[in-house]
C-alpha positions in Angstrom: -59.6 3.2 35.5 -56.2 4.7 34.7 -55.9 6.1 31.3 -52.9 4.9 29.3 -50.1 7.3 28.4 -49.0 7.6 24.8 -45.4 8.1 23.7 -45.0 9.8 20.4 -41.9 9.1 18.3 -41.9 12.4 16.5 -39.9 15.0 14.6 -40.5 13.6 11.1 -41.2 16.4 10.6 -41.7 18.6 13.7 -44.8 20.4 12.4 -46.5 17.0 11.6 -45.9 15.9 15.1 -47.5 19.0 16.5 -50.4 18.5 14.1 -50.9 15.0 15.4 -51.0 16.3 19.0 -53.6 18.9 18.1 -55.7 16.1 16.4 -55.5 14.0 19.5 -56.7 16.9 21.7 -59.6 17.7 19.3 -60.6 14.0 19.1 -60.7 13.6 22.9 -64.0 14.1 24.7 -63.1 16.6 27.4 -64.8 19.1 29.7 -61.6 20.2 31.4 -57.8 19.8 31.3 -57.9 16.6 33.4 -60.0 14.9 30.7 -57.3 15.1 28.1 -54.7 12.3 27.3 -51.2 12.5 28.6 -48.7 12.6 25.7 -45.0 12.0 26.1 -43.4 13.4 23.0 -39.9 13.1 21.6 -40.1 15.7 18.8 -36.7 14.8 17.3 -35.9 16.3 13.9 -32.4 14.8 14.1 -33.6 11.3 13.1 -31.4 10.3 10.1 -33.1 10.8 6.7 -35.4 8.0 5.7 -35.0 9.1 2.0 -31.2 8.8 2.0 -31.3 5.5 3.8 -34.1 3.8 1.8 -34.3 5.5 -1.6 -31.0 7.4 -2.4 -28.8 4.7 -0.7 -25.8 5.1 1.5 -27.5 7.1 4.2 -27.4 6.2 7.9 -30.2 3.9 8.9 -32.7 5.7 11.2 -33.6 2.4 12.9 -31.2 2.6 15.8 -32.3 6.2 16.5 -36.0 5.3 16.4 -35.4 2.3 18.6 -33.6 4.5 21.2 -36.5 7.0 21.1 -38.9 4.2 21.7 -36.9 2.9 24.6 -36.7 6.3 26.3 -40.4 6.9 25.9 -41.2 3.5 27.4 -38.8 4.3 30.3 -40.5 7.6 30.9 -43.8 5.8 31.4 -45.5 5.5 28.0 -47.9 2.6 27.9 -48.0 2.5 24.1 -46.3 4.3 21.2 -47.3 6.1 18.0 -45.2 7.5 15.2 -46.6 10.2 12.9 -44.5 9.3 9.8 -45.7 6.9 7.1 -42.2 6.3 5.7 -40.7 5.5 9.1 -43.2 2.7 9.4 -40.8 0.7 7.1 -38.9 0.2 10.5 -42.0 -0.7 12.5 -40.9 -4.2 13.2 -37.5 -3.2 14.3 -38.8 -0.5 16.6 -41.4 -2.9 18.1 -38.7 -5.5 18.8 -36.8 -2.9 20.9 -39.6 -2.3 23.4 -42.2 -4.3 25.4 -45.0 -1.7 25.0 -47.0 -1.8 21.7 -46.4 0.5 18.8 -49.5 1.4 16.9 -49.3 0.6 13.2 -50.5 3.6 11.2 -50.4 1.7 7.9 -52.7 -1.1 9.1 -55.0 1.3 10.9 -55.4 3.4 7.8 -56.0 0.4 5.5 -58.6 -1.0 7.9 -60.4 2.3 8.2 -60.5 3.0 4.5 -61.7 -0.5 3.5 -64.1 -0.7 6.5 -65.7 2.6 5.6 -66.0 1.9 1.8 -67.4 -1.7 1.3 -66.5 -3.1 -2.1 -63.7 -0.7 -2.6 -61.7 -1.5 -5.7 -59.2 1.4 -6.1 -57.6 3.8 -3.7 -55.8 7.0 -4.7 -52.7 7.6 -2.5 -51.3 11.1 -1.7 -47.9 10.2 -0.2 -44.2 10.7 -0.5 -42.4 8.9 -3.3 -40.6 6.8 -0.7 -44.0 5.4 0.6 -44.9 4.6 -3.0 -41.6 3.0 -3.9 -41.4 0.9 -0.7 -45.0 -0.3 -1.3 -45.9 0.3 2.3 -49.6 0.4 1.4 -49.8 -1.4 -1.8 -49.6 -5.0 -0.6 -51.9 -4.4 2.4 -54.6 -2.8 0.2 -54.2 -5.7 -2.3 -55.0 -8.2 0.5 -58.1 -6.3 1.1 -59.1 -6.5 -2.6 -58.3 -2.9 -3.5 -55.7 -1.6 -6.0 -53.5 1.3 -5.2 -53.5 4.3 -7.6 -50.6 6.7 -7.3 -50.4 10.1 -9.0 -48.8 10.3 -12.4 -45.1 11.3 -12.5 -45.7 15.0 -13.0 -48.3 15.2 -10.3 -46.2 13.2 -7.9 -43.3 15.5 -8.5 -45.5 18.4 -7.5 -46.7 16.5 -4.4 -43.0 16.0 -3.4 -42.3 19.6 -3.9 -45.2 20.4 -1.6 -43.9 18.0 1.1 -40.5 19.7 0.9 -42.0 23.2 1.2 -44.0 22.1 4.3 -40.9 20.7 5.9 -39.1 24.0 5.2 -41.9 25.9 6.9 -43.4 27.5 3.9 -46.7 26.4 2.5 -49.0 28.7 0.6 -51.8 28.5 -1.9 -49.5 27.1 -4.6 -48.7 24.1 -2.5 -52.3 23.4 -1.7 -53.2 23.8 -5.4 -50.6 21.2 -6.3 -52.1 18.6 -4.0 -55.6 19.5 -5.0 -54.7 18.9 -8.7 -53.2 15.5 -7.8 -56.4 14.6 -5.8 -58.6 15.7 -8.7 -56.6 13.7 -11.2 -56.7 10.5 -9.0 -60.5 10.8 -8.8 -60.8 11.4 -12.5 -58.7 8.3 -13.2 -61.1 6.1 -11.1 -60.0 6.3 -7.5 -63.0 5.4 -5.4 -61.4 6.9 -2.2 -58.4 8.9 -1.5 -55.9 8.5 1.4 -53.5 11.2 2.6 -50.6 9.0 3.6 -48.0 11.7 4.4 -48.3 13.5 7.7 -46.8 16.6 6.1 -49.7 16.7 3.7 -52.0 16.1 6.6 -51.2 19.6 7.7 -53.0 21.0 4.7 -55.4 18.1 4.2 -58.4 20.1 5.5 -57.9 22.4 2.5 -58.3 19.7 -0.1 -61.8 19.2 -1.6 -62.1 15.7 -3.0 -64.7 14.4 -5.4 -64.6 11.1 -3.5 -64.3 10.3 0.2 -61.0 11.5 1.6 -59.2 9.8 4.5 -56.2 11.0 6.4 -53.7 8.7 8.0 -52.8 11.3 10.7 -56.5 11.7 11.7 -56.9 7.9 11.8 -53.8 7.6 14.0 -55.0 10.4 16.3 -58.4 8.7 16.8 -56.7 5.3 17.4 -54.5 7.0 20.1 -57.6 8.3 21.9 -59.3 4.9 21.7 -56.2 3.1 23.0 -55.5 5.5 25.8 -59.1 5.3 27.1 -59.3 1.5 26.8 -58.9 -0.7 29.9 -55.3 -1.6 30.6 
């Protein structure tokens, strides 16, 4: 059986893309090089800003660029696609319409994993960019599963965004980790029964967060889905 090749629509940001690749490697049962999954990666940090287009207004839509990246990956031989950026999933439908190969939906995968692993879940704390929160990328899907979404308070969310910017700039120390830890602690104290890291920049430091409730990570969920899809029958 030929394993499927994954095409990764990356660069948002570059380190988050590399982090996803490392997670795929670690999640793959392998005894030698040949056992690992082939990844075609377009680590393109020149994708137009999602924040300017969706939140600030007036910015160039990243959709055409993302569609072209998807087309190229498919032309290079990718059997399916994945995109390690939660905010960019706002354009999931437009990207999928541009190619015949499937594009995994990290939002749906994460919601299914969180709700499936925590039966009777009533509230989920979300550690994400302000764009993901404002666009309600997770809110409606969790609501359909019977769970309310709990975002950090304004001050905590400001600190989370500052951490995301620091990571994108290549500088993330103990202060950044402490800011996300404080947001996680606050969400748990306010009644979140599970936490979801829903920003692939935050996933880079996610292993340093100690949560009082079960902590899920969208990047890890996507990585495991990539491995499962690649090893499934075509």
